[in-house]
N, C-alpha and C positions, 0 to 999 in steps of 0.2 A: 766584958768578954760573954757573959752568959748571953747576956741580952742580945747582942749583936749576933749570935751563933742561932740565938732563937728567931730573931729578926729574916736571917738567910731561909731558916728552915720554913719559918711560913710564905716567905716571897715565895721561894721553890716551889709548896703546895700550891699556892693561889695561881702560881705560872701555870702548873699541870692542871688543877681544873679547870681552869681556860681554856688550856689547847685540848682538854679532854671535850669539855663544852662545843670547842667550835668543832671540833673533829665530828662530832655526833651531830650539830647543826645542819652541816655540809651532807654528811648519810642522811640526814631526816629530807633534806632538800633534793637531791638526790632519788629519794624514794618518792618525792612528792612526783616529781617529773615523770619518773617511769609509772608511778599508778595513773598518771594522766595521759600519758602514751597509749598503757595497756586500758585507760576508760575510751579512748578514740576508739580505737582497734576495735575493741567491744561491739561500741553504736556503730564502726563502719560494717563489721561481719554480721550485727542484727539487719543493719539495713543491705545488703548483700543477699542476705536471707530470704530476707522478705521479698526482693526485686525476684530472688530465685521462687521463691512459692508461687508469686505472681505469674511470672513465665511457664511455668509445671501448669497454674489453673488454666492462662491461656492456651498452653497446649493440649491438654484434656478437652479444652472447650474446640479447639479446632479438629484435634483428631476423632471427640464425637462426630461434628460434622461431615469428615471425611469419610467416617465409617458408612453415616447414614447416605452419601452422595453415592458410595461404593456399593451397598446395598440395593440403591434405585437404579445403580449402574448394572450390576448384577442381574438383578429383575427384570429390565430391558434387554439386554443378552438373553436371558433365558427364555423370555416371550417370544423371540426371532432366532432360536435356534434351529428350528426345523426347518427356515427358508422358507415356505409357503409363501412368506409376508412378499421375500424379495422376488419369486419367481412372478407372482401378481405383480408388481410396480415392472419388473421386466417385461412382462406379457404386454402390459399396457406401453410403457412406452417404446414397444416397438411399431406402434402404429405411428408414432411419431416421426415423420423425416427427421428432423435434427431438435436437441436438447439443448436447453437454456444452459448457461455456465449455472442457475441455482438449481436446476433440477437435475444436473450432473452433480453437484457437492451433496445434494440429499441422495442422490442414488448411491455415490461414492460412501457416504455416513452409514447406508445401509448396510452396504456390502462388509463395509469395517466390522460392523456390531455382529453382523451373521458371520463373515468369513474370515475376519482377522487383517493386520496390516500389512501381511505379507502377498495376499491374494493377487495375482495379476490382473483381476476384473477392480477389484477395486482402487489400486494403482492409476491404471487405466481410466476410471472416471474421473477422479481427481485431476490426472494430467488433462484432459478434455476438458474441465471445469476451466485451466487456466487460459488455453485455447481461447475459448470464446469467451471470457470475460471480456468485459469493456472496461480497461484499466483505467478509465476517468471516472465512472460512476460505480462500480462494482468491489470496492475494496475489500468488504467483509468476505464474499465469495472466496477472492483472490487469498487472504489473508489463510480464510478456513482449509483451500484445497492446499497452500503450502505447508502449513504447520501438521496436517495429514501425511503428506509425503515426506516431510522432515523424520516424524515419526517413524516410518515405514523405514528408514535407512536412505531413502532415495536424493540423490545431489539437487540441491532444489535452493538455491539464494532465496532467502525470507526477505520481504520488504521491511525497511525501516520502520513503515508505516505501522506492521501487523506486531506491536509490543503484546506479548501475554498478560494477561493479568497481575502474574507476580513482578511482572517487570515494572509494570505502574506502579503496583504499589510499592515497588521497592524504592522507585523515583518517588514519589510521592512521601517518603519516610526522610531521603536525603534531603528533598527540599523542605520540610517542618524542621531538621535538627538542623541545620547551618545554610540552608537558601539556596538558592538558584548557584552562587558563584561555589560555596560549600561543595553541592553536589557534582559541579564540573570538576573540582580539585579532585575528589574522590573518584571519580571515571575517566582521570588522565592515566591516558596510557593503553586504556579497555577500546573497544569498535562501541560508539554510541549508539545505540538505537534512539532514534526521535522520529516524530511523524512529518513527512517529505512533504512540504506544500510548493508544488514546482508550480512556475507561472510563466508569464511571455515578457515581463520585466524586473526587475530588482535585484535581492539576492540571491533569489533561485530562477531566475532568468534563464532563454536556453544556451548561455554561453556557461552557466554553474551546474547543469543538467547531470552532467557527468563526473561531477562531486559526490553524487549519490547513484547514478545510472551508469555506470562504466561503460555500458555499449553505448551510449550516449556519444562520448566522448573519443572511445577507442574504435567505433565501428570505420569500417572501412566501405560497407555500403549504405548511407546515412541518405533517408530523403527528408527534403524534398530536393530535388535538383534546378537547376537551369539547364532548361531542353537548349539546345544549342547544337546545330550541325557540327560534323557529318554523320548521318546518318544510315544505321543500317536500314537493308529492305524486312520490313515483317512479313513471316513465313505465317502466319494464319489470322484469323479476322475474331472480332468479340461480337459479342447478340446477346443481349440486353431481353431478357423477356421478364418484364416487371408485373406487378399484380396488386392491386388496390386491397387496401384492406384497414382496420382499425387504424386510428392515428393514436400512437404511444410517443411520447414526446417528452424532454427531458433537457433542462438546463443543468449542465454536471458543473458547472461552475468553471470550463474551458470553451465550452463551445454550446449552440443548442444541437441535438443530437436526436434521432427521428431512429426508434427500436420498431423494426421488422418485422411483421407476423411469418411464419413460412409461408413459401409457395412462389417467391419472386427469386429468378436464377440468371447469373450470367454466363452465359457459355463463352470459353476460352478454347479454342479449336477444339468446339465443338465438347470441350469439358465440361460439365455443369459448378456451378459455383453457387452455393448459396447466400443470398443476400442477408446480413446481419444486421446494419444499420447504417446510417449515412449522416452528416453531421457537416458543420458551415467554418471555414476558416477566413479570417478578412485581415489584410488584402488575400487574395488566391497564395499558396504558398509555391507550388512549381511558378517558373517563371519562363517564358519563350523570348529568346535572345535579350534575356535580363530583364524583361518587363513581365511586372506583378500583373493579373486581373484583379479586378476591383474585390472578387471574392471566388472563393472554388466550393464546392460540394464533393467529397469525400463518399461512395457507396464502399462499403466494404464487405467482402464476401466471402466465405469460404468452404471449401471442399471437405469430402469424408476425411480426408488424411490430414484433417487439420492446416492446411496452405491456405494463404492470406493471398487475397489478390482486392485492390482497391483502383476503382474505375473513377478518373474524375474531371468533373465538367467545369469549366473557365465560366463565370459568371462577369461579362460586361455590362458597363454602365448603356442603358438604353431604353426600352418601354418599360413599361410595370409585368412583371411577372405575376401572373395569378396563381401559380402553386407556391410560390413563395408568400404570397397573401394569404393565402391559407393558413401555413404554416405560422407565420408570425403572426396571426392574430390567435393564436392559442399554445403558441412559446411562453414559457415563463420567465419572465424578464429575471429571476434572480435565483439563485442557485435552489435547487429542492429537489424532491420526489419525480419520479417519471409520472405523465398525469395523461389520463386517454377521456379527451369530450366525446363525450355523451353525443351519437349519431355521427363522427365526422369519420369520412372513410377519404384515405388520403391513397395515390399512385404514384411512387415512385418513378415513373416512366413521364409524369408530366414536367419532370425537372430535366427529362434528354432534348439534346439536340436529334435532329432527323438524321444525319449522317455519323456514322461510328469508326472513322478512320482516326486513327490514335499514334500518339508517341509512345513508347513502351522501355521500361527499363528496369533492373534487378534493384530495389531499396529496403526502406525499414518503416515501419511505425512512426509517425513523425512527434510523437508524443512519448514521455518517459512511460517506458523502460527504452524507447526505441529498439524492438526487437525486428531482428533483420529477417531475409528471408521473405520479404513482402514484394508480389511482382504488382508494379503500376502500370496503369492504361489510363496514359491524359486525350483525352479526346481533342483532336483540332478543333472542330466547330466548337465554337461558343453559344452561351446564350443568355439574353438579356436578362438585366437586372434592373428597375429603377432607383436611381440616384437617392431617394428617400427610403427606400428599403434596406439599402447599404446602411443609411444613417438608423433606422430602426434594429439594428443588429446590435443586441445588447453589449456586445465584445469590441471595443474601438481596435483592439488588435489582437489577435489570437493565431498568428504564424510564425512557425521555425523558421529562421534564415535557410537559405539553400545550403547545401552540405558540398563536399569536395566530390568531382566525379569518380575520382582514384580511377580513372581506367577505364569504366565500365561503358560497357557499349549502349547505344540508345537507338530503337529502331523506330523509325519513322518513314 
């Protein structure tokens, strides 16, 4: 009996010891897991701390750079604070009949540094730059003027092309992290700013210009038109008065354009419009009774109020054109900067017919952003151009299709 009782006590003791050991083992395992978790959290915290320290260092470096830039800007503003430099520049520019878009932007920048962004003359300079800039080849000028006007609180629609350095850096970071697809997903629901490469065919052909430039699709006075009767009687005449000057010619990726020095004018109802530039389209953008000419040259003019007027000369296949021969001999075949062939003078009048009877209507720019309020004068008399000269033009097709007339009157 005693032996049996002893065995029971021993068994109970062993069971208790086993239970105690099992309990302690479970507790130790839980502690190990907890310790592992705490170790992982500690390592994560260390990494976050290291990342934060790196960001602090980077921000400190960027802050120093910004501080240096601010000091440079303050030094420039202090140097110009008297306004004497601005007065000298304005006095010099008063001698010019018209200012180029680049000079208008430069003048605006100097006024901005001297007088501030709210000064009316500052805003006026940047607005004039937008009016006079060639939208095909002066993107930097246009972006600079638009940024300045936006900073001044003016209502201006900044082109998608004009991404700021910060926006470009942000997009580059997105591309690095997840590639273009990930960046596109991150931008979902936002207004995406990207370079707008419009053209005359493909994904950004004329039928898609309105996606990026709303006026091209929604405007009610768009150019070009199919010119057909009945016509209203013209109440006034036009009188070109063009002068020879140094040839300045550019292939801007959309056309061959000649930038004209000051002095050439078109008088419309005796009111002067300065000739700014002329360029070519193949075939002609305007049609007469549904038929285009081989090409057209558009002479673009501007008056003191910034109003634009285009004189169009249709070019029909025929004899060789000496004026075109000179231009084609000096025109760049690929897109690039403006060139000035040494010693080459050109008079735009060489491309005009002898008679100036015209069709006239209210229209728009025929390229993005399709701004309206442009008066068109299409001469009835056409000028010859050889078939070979048409084929030498480096663009096979750069003409916008004709647009709805929408009840507009055509004088003729």
